[in-house]
C-alpha positions in Angstrom: 0.5 -6.5 -54.9 -1.2 -9.0 -52.5 -3.6 -7.6 -50.0 -2.2 -7.4 -46.5 -3.5 -10.1 -44.2 -5.7 -8.9 -41.3 -7.0 -10.6 -38.2 -9.8 -9.6 -35.8 -8.9 -9.0 -32.2 -11.3 -9.0 -29.2 -11.1 -5.7 -27.3 -12.2 -7.5 -24.1 -10.0 -10.6 -23.9 -7.5 -10.2 -26.7 -8.7 -13.4 -28.5 -8.2 -13.5 -32.3 -10.4 -14.6 -35.2 -9.5 -14.8 -38.9 -12.8 -13.3 -39.9 -15.3 -10.9 -38.3 -17.9 -12.4 -36.0 -20.7 -10.8 -34.0 -19.6 -12.8 -30.9 -16.1 -13.4 -29.7 -15.3 -17.1 -29.9 -13.0 -16.8 -26.8 -15.1 -14.9 -24.3 -18.5 -14.8 -25.9 -18.7 -11.0 -25.7 -20.7 -9.3 -28.5 -19.4 -6.7 -31.0 -15.9 -6.6 -29.6 -13.9 -7.9 -32.6 -11.7 -5.1 -34.1 -9.8 -5.5 -37.4 -6.0 -5.2 -37.0 -2.8 -6.2 -38.7 -1.1 -9.3 -37.3 2.4 -9.1 -35.9 5.3 -10.2 -38.2 6.0 -13.9 -38.0 9.6 -13.5 -39.1 12.1 -15.1 -36.7 13.4 -12.1 -34.6 14.6 -11.7 -31.1 11.7 -12.3 -28.7 10.6 -9.0 -27.3 9.9 -10.6 -23.9 13.4 -11.9 -23.5 14.2 -8.9 -21.2 11.3 -9.9 -18.9 12.6 -13.5 -18.3 15.2 -13.6 -15.5 17.1 -16.8 -14.6 16.5 -18.0 -11.1 17.4 -21.1 -9.0 15.0 -23.3 -7.0 15.2 -22.5 -3.2 13.1 -23.4 -0.2 10.9 -20.8 1.5 12.9 -21.1 4.7 16.1 -20.2 3.0 14.8 -16.9 1.5 15.7 -13.8 3.4 12.4 -11.8 3.6 11.7 -8.7 5.7 8.5 -6.7 6.0 8.0 -4.2 3.2 9.0 -0.7 4.2 6.2 1.8 3.5 6.6 5.4 2.7 3.6 7.6 3.7 2.2 9.7 0.9 1.3 12.6 3.2 -2.4 11.9 2.6 -3.8 9.8 5.5 -6.9 8.6 3.5 -4.7 7.4 0.6 -2.3 5.7 2.9 -5.2 3.9 4.5 -6.3 2.4 1.2 -2.7 1.5 0.2 -2.2 -0.3 3.5 0.1 2.3 5.1 1.9 4.0 2.2 3.7 3.1 -1.0 5.9 0.0 -1.2 9.3 -0.2 -2.9 8.9 -2.0 -6.3 5.1 -2.0 -6.0 2.8 -1.4 -8.9 -0.5 0.4 -8.3 -3.4 0.6 -10.8 -5.9 3.4 -10.2 -9.1 3.8 -12.3 -12.1 6.0 -12.3 -14.5 8.1 -14.4 -13.1 11.0 -16.3 -12.8 14.2 -14.2 -13.3 12.4 -10.9 -9.9 13.5 -9.5 -7.3 10.7 -10.3 -4.6 13.0 -11.7 -5.3 15.7 -9.1 -4.9 13.2 -6.2 -1.7 11.7 -7.6 -0.1 15.1 -8.3 -0.9 16.2 -4.7 0.6 12.9 -3.4 3.8 13.3 -5.6 4.3 16.9 -4.3 4.0 15.7 -0.7 6.5 12.9 -1.3 8.9 15.2 -3.1 8.8 17.7 -0.2 9.5 14.9 2.2 12.8 14.1 0.3 11.6 11.4 -2.2 12.6 11.5 -5.9 9.4 11.6 -7.9 8.5 11.5 -11.6 5.2 12.3 -13.3 4.8 10.9 -16.8 1.9 12.4 -18.7 0.6 11.1 -22.0 -2.6 13.1 -22.0 -1.4 16.6 -21.1 1.5 18.8 -21.9 4.0 19.8 -19.2 2.5 23.3 -19.2 -1.0 21.9 -18.5 0.4 19.9 -15.6 2.1 23.0 -14.2 -1.1 25.1 -14.5 -3.0 22.4 -12.6 -0.3 22.3 -9.9 -0.6 26.1 -9.4 -4.4 25.9 -9.2 -4.0 23.3 -6.4 -1.7 25.7 -4.5 1.5 23.6 -5.1 3.7 26.6 -5.6 7.3 26.0 -6.8 6.8 22.3 -6.9 10.0 20.3 -7.7 8.1 17.2 -9.1 9.8 16.1 -12.3 7.5 15.9 -15.3 7.9 14.0 -18.6 5.4 14.4 -21.4 6.0 11.1 -23.3 4.0 8.1 -24.6 6.7 6.0 -26.1 7.5 3.0 -23.8 11.2 2.7 -24.5 11.8 6.4 -23.8 9.8 6.1 -20.5 11.8 3.0 -19.5 15.1 4.8 -20.3 14.1 7.8 -18.2 13.2 5.6 -15.3 16.6 3.9 -15.6 18.4 7.2 -15.8 16.6 9.1 -13.0 15.9 6.2 -10.7 12.9 7.8 -9.0 11.4 6.4 -5.8 7.9 6.7 -7.3 6.7 7.3 -10.8 3.1 8.0 -12.1 2.2 6.9 -15.6 -0.9 8.9 -16.6 -2.3 7.0 -18.3 -1.4 3.4 -19.4 -3.9 3.6 -22.3 -1.8 6.4 -24.0 1.6 4.5 -23.8 2.7 2.4 -26.8 5.5 0.1 -27.8 7.3 0.2 -31.2 7.3 -3.6 -31.1 3.6 -3.6 -31.9 1.8 -2.1 -34.8 -1.6 -1.6 -33.1 -2.7 1.8 -31.8 -2.2 3.0 -28.2 -5.0 1.8 -25.9 -5.5 -1.5 -27.8 -5.6 -4.7 -25.8 -2.1 -5.8 -27.1 -0.5 -2.4 -26.4 -1.9 -2.1 -22.8 -0.9 -5.6 -21.9 2.6 -5.3 -23.3 3.3 -1.8 -21.9 2.0 -2.8 -18.4 4.1 -6.0 -18.5 7.3 -4.1 -19.2 6.6 -1.4 -16.6 5.8 -4.0 -14.0 9.0 -5.8 -14.6 11.0 -2.5 -14.5 9.4 -1.7 -11.1 10.3 -5.2 -9.7 13.9 -5.0 -11.1 14.7 -1.4 -10.0 12.6 -1.0 -6.9 10.7 2.1 -8.2 7.1 2.2 -7.2 5.0 2.7 -10.3 1.4 4.1 -10.3 -0.6 3.4 -13.5 -3.7 5.5 -14.2 -6.3 3.5 -16.1 -9.3 4.5 -18.1 -12.7 2.9 -17.4 -15.4 1.7 -19.8 -18.9 3.0 -19.8 -19.9 0.2 -17.5 -17.4 1.5 -14.9 -14.8 -1.3 -15.2 -11.1 -0.8 -16.1 -10.6 -0.6 -19.8 -8.3 -3.1 -21.5 -7.7 -6.8 -20.7 -8.5 -8.1 -17.2 -5.0 -9.5 -17.1 -3.9 -5.9 -16.3 -5.5 -6.2 -12.9 -3.8 -9.5 -12.3 -0.3 -8.1 -13.2 -0.3 -5.3 -10.6 0.0 -5.4 -6.9 -2.8 -3.0 -6.0 -6.0 -2.0 -7.8 -7.8 1.1 -6.6 -11.1 2.4 -7.9 -12.3 6.1 -7.7 -16.0 6.2 -6.9 -18.5 9.0 -6.5 -20.9 11.2 -8.4 -19.2 14.1 -10.2 -22.0 16.3 -9.0 -21.1 15.6 -5.4 -18.0 17.0 -3.7 -17.2 13.7 -2.0 -15.1 10.9 -3.5 -14.4 7.3 -2.4 -11.2 5.5 -3.2 -11.7 1.7 -2.8 -9.0 -1.0 -2.8 -10.2 -4.0 -4.9 -6.9 -5.8 -4.7 -3.9 -5.2 -2.5 -1.0 -7.6 -2.0 0.4 -5.4 0.7 -2.8 -4.6 2.7 -6.5 -5.1 3.3 -8.9 -5.2 0.4 -12.2 -3.3 0.4 -10.6 -0.6 2.5 -11.9 2.9 1.5 -10.5 6.4 1.7 -13.0 9.3 1.7 -12.0 12.6 0.1 -13.7 16.0 -0.4 -13.1 17.9 -3.6 -12.2 21.5 -2.8 -10.8 24.5 -4.7 -7.3 23.3 -3.6 -7.7 19.7 -4.6 -8.8 16.6 -2.7 -8.7 16.7 1.1 -9.1 13.6 3.3 -12.3 13.3 5.4 -11.4 12.1 8.9 -15.0 11.3 10.0 -16.8 9.9 7.0 -19.9 8.8 9.0 -21.0 12.5 8.9 -21.4 12.2 5.1 -23.7 9.2 5.3 -26.0 10.4 8.0 -28.9 12.8 7.1 -29.4 15.7 9.4 -33.0 15.4 10.7 -34.2 17.8 13.4 -36.6 15.1 14.6 -36.7 11.4 13.8 -38.6 10.6 10.6 -40.4 7.4 9.6 -38.6 5.0 7.4 -35.0 5.9 8.6 -32.7 3.5 10.4 -29.0 3.9 11.0 -26.6 0.9 10.7 -22.9 0.4 11.3 -21.1 -1.1 8.3 -17.5 -2.2 7.9 -15.5 -0.8 5.1 -12.2 -2.7 5.3 -11.0 -2.1 8.9 -13.1 1.0 9.4 -16.6 1.0 11.0 -18.9 3.6 9.5 -22.4 4.7 10.3 -24.8 4.8 7.3 -28.4 5.8 7.2 -30.8 3.3 5.5 -34.0 5.0 4.2 -37.1 3.1 3.2 -40.3 4.3 1.6 -43.4 2.0 1.5 -46.2 3.3 -0.6 -49.4 1.8 -2.0 -48.6 0.1 -5.3 -50.5 -1.2 -8.3 -51.2 -4.7 -9.4 -47.4 -5.4 -9.8 -45.7 -3.5 -6.9 -42.1 -2.4 -7.4 -39.0 -3.3 -5.4 -36.2 -0.8 -5.9 -33.0 -0.5 -3.9 -30.1 2.0 -4.4 -26.8 1.0 -2.8 -28.1 -2.4 -1.7 -28.7 -5.7 -3.5 -32.1 -5.8 -5.1 -32.5 -9.6 -4.8 -31.6 -9.4 -1.1 -34.4 -6.9 -0.6 -37.0 -9.2 -2.2 -35.7 -12.0 0.2 -36.0 -9.8 3.3 -39.6 -8.8 2.4 -40.5 -12.5 2.2 -38.9 -13.1 5.7 -40.7 -10.1 7.1 -44.0 -11.5 5.9 -43.4 -15.0 6.9 -41.8 -14.6 10.3 -42.9 -11.2 11.5 -46.4 -11.0 10.0 -45.8 -7.8 8.2 -47.1 -7.9 4.6 -45.9 -5.6 1.8 -47.3 -7.7 -1.1 -49.5 -4.8 -2.5 -47.0 -2.0 -1.6 -44.2 -0.4 -3.6 -40.9 -0.6 -1.5 -38.0 1.7 -2.1 -34.8 1.4 -0.1 -31.8 3.8 -0.3 -28.3 4.0 1.4 -27.7 7.7 2.0 -24.7 9.4 0.6 -24.2 7.1 -2.5 -22.3 4.4 -0.5 -22.8 0.8 -1.7 -23.3 -1.7 1.1 -22.5 -5.3 0.1 -22.4 -7.0 3.5 -25.4 -8.8 4.9 -25.1 -7.0 8.3 -27.5 -4.4 6.8 -30.4 -6.8 6.8 -31.9 -5.9 10.2 -31.6 -2.2 9.6 -33.4 -2.5 6.2 -36.3 -4.5 7.8 -36.7 -2.0 10.7 -36.6 0.9 8.2 -39.3 -0.7 6.0 -41.5 -1.5 9.1 -41.1 2.1 10.4 -42.2 3.5 7.0 -45.2 1.1 6.8 -46.4 2.0 10.3 -45.6 5.7 9.8 -43.8 5.8 13.1 -40.2 6.9 13.4 -37.6 5.0 15.3 -36.3 6.6 18.5 -33.7 9.3 18.4 -30.1 7.8 18.7 -31.3 4.4 17.5 -29.2 2.0 15.3 -29.2 -1.6 14.4 -27.1 -4.2 12.5 -27.3 -8.0 11.9 -27.7 -10.6 9.2 -31.2 -12.1 8.8 -31.6 -15.7 7.7 -34.5 -17.3 5.7 -35.6 -19.0 8.9 -36.1 -15.6 10.6 -33.0 -15.9 12.8 -30.7 -12.9 13.4 -27.1 -13.8 12.9 -24.0 -12.0 14.3 -22.0 -9.5 12.3 -18.2 -9.7 12.3 -16.4 -7.3 14.7 -19.5 -6.3 16.5 -17.7 -4.7 19.5 -16.0 -2.2 17.2 -19.3 -1.3 15.6 -20.9 -0.7 18.9 -18.0 1.5 20.2 -18.0 3.6 17.0 -21.7 4.3 17.4 -21.4 5.1 21.1 -18.5 7.5 20.2 -20.8 9.4 17.8 -23.5 9.8 20.5 -26.0 7.0 19.6 -27.7 5.5 22.6 -30.1 2.7 21.7 -29.2 -0.4 19.7 -30.9 -3.6 18.5 -28.1 -6.2 17.7 -27.7 -10.0 17.4 -27.4 -11.8 20.7 -24.0 -13.0 19.8 -22.7 -9.4 19.3 -24.0 -8.2 22.8 -20.9 -7.1 24.8 -20.1 -8.8 28.1 -19.4 -5.5 29.7 -21.8 -2.6 29.3 -20.8 0.3 27.0 -21.2 3.6 28.7 -24.2 5.6 27.3 -25.5 2.7 25.2 -28.6 0.6 25.8 -28.3 -2.6 23.9 -31.3 -5.0 23.1 -29.9 -8.4 22.0 -32.3 -10.4 19.8 -32.2 -13.9 18.2 -35.1 -13.6 15.9 -36.8 -11.0 13.6 -40.1 -11.0 15.5 -38.2 -10.2 18.7 -36.6 -7.2 17.1 -40.0 -6.0 15.8 -41.5 -6.4 19.3 -38.7 -4.4 21.0 -39.0 -1.6 18.4 -42.8 -1.4 18.9 -42.1 -1.1 22.7 -39.6 1.7 22.1 -41.9 3.6 19.8 
């Protein structure tokens, strides 16, 4: 009997090779080719025929379109990330580390939606119905009427969706679902791609909102082909240290709302609870001001948040270290060069450590000025005044550039009791803000001079 032919499929991109190679010829990833059996080449009915719908060419002006109606989930922080609530026919992909709270949050949201009159369905491929029921009781969701289906076979899931016609369905997780049309194991690139495509088409055709739970790799990215993120309408990432009680849910993609919006949750005995004032998490509680600490106002989507930037400058060896947590390391090196060249503050023989308190990651350049002031404060050993904050982008020429939506940042800080600010000149308000003394600067050296005068 002839040996069955095999091919090698890349677990990252889905590319194939007739023989094993160390590097994928399609995406150049190393050690990702996995042996599998090719699909039958016999002429059969195309399994994608049900996905293709006939349509006529029309002009945009002739299409009747109304704003998408949103249904609140009952969790304000989750609604913020989703852009106001769930959308009919929308497909949401949510990923995160094991045990971080994905299933917990979605079970809580389904229970709230069911109690508000929505028809809900929870499809679990990783737990039995009894395990889901136990978790719901631990969360205090007594006598919950959420429908549960323990199933991993795609056709049965689609048949249940067609029969029950729920308003929202959760598939936990997409890596456990498989289709009989493919011979590969559940979780493989081909299975994930095919099952997600069929579920997405079912959502668009029936109007049910489908939430897919996705596993992540050890690097923290969603497992499976990247096309999975392109198929869906919204991609959410769960972030946070499992040793901390706080969790961040960040929108990476959203066709129905703002991206980079975040929701902040606290893990309690009764599940995840929204945090209405997240700035309190990211500010350390110092009885008196300490050297090397500067508060900045960052924007996460549409929400201004106060974050404490801490810096420690210590005498280093022949090759001083530059380490940053929550901020870009390359940007730190650039800022130290600007500090030396334009403000005359040298850290060439010093170790410099910079940290954003609370585990938050700051990607916007508006943190530049706060980082420089924190470094200078640590180097001088003198704390910044109580109630002080700063924000602004710093250029290579030493100029301080404005940050977007500066007025909202200033108002948020004033609301939380901060009283002294160093900000870019273009962000200075035309009308004074009550209780806030604002020093507007155009260059780095001006900012340093003002801070020395305040100290």
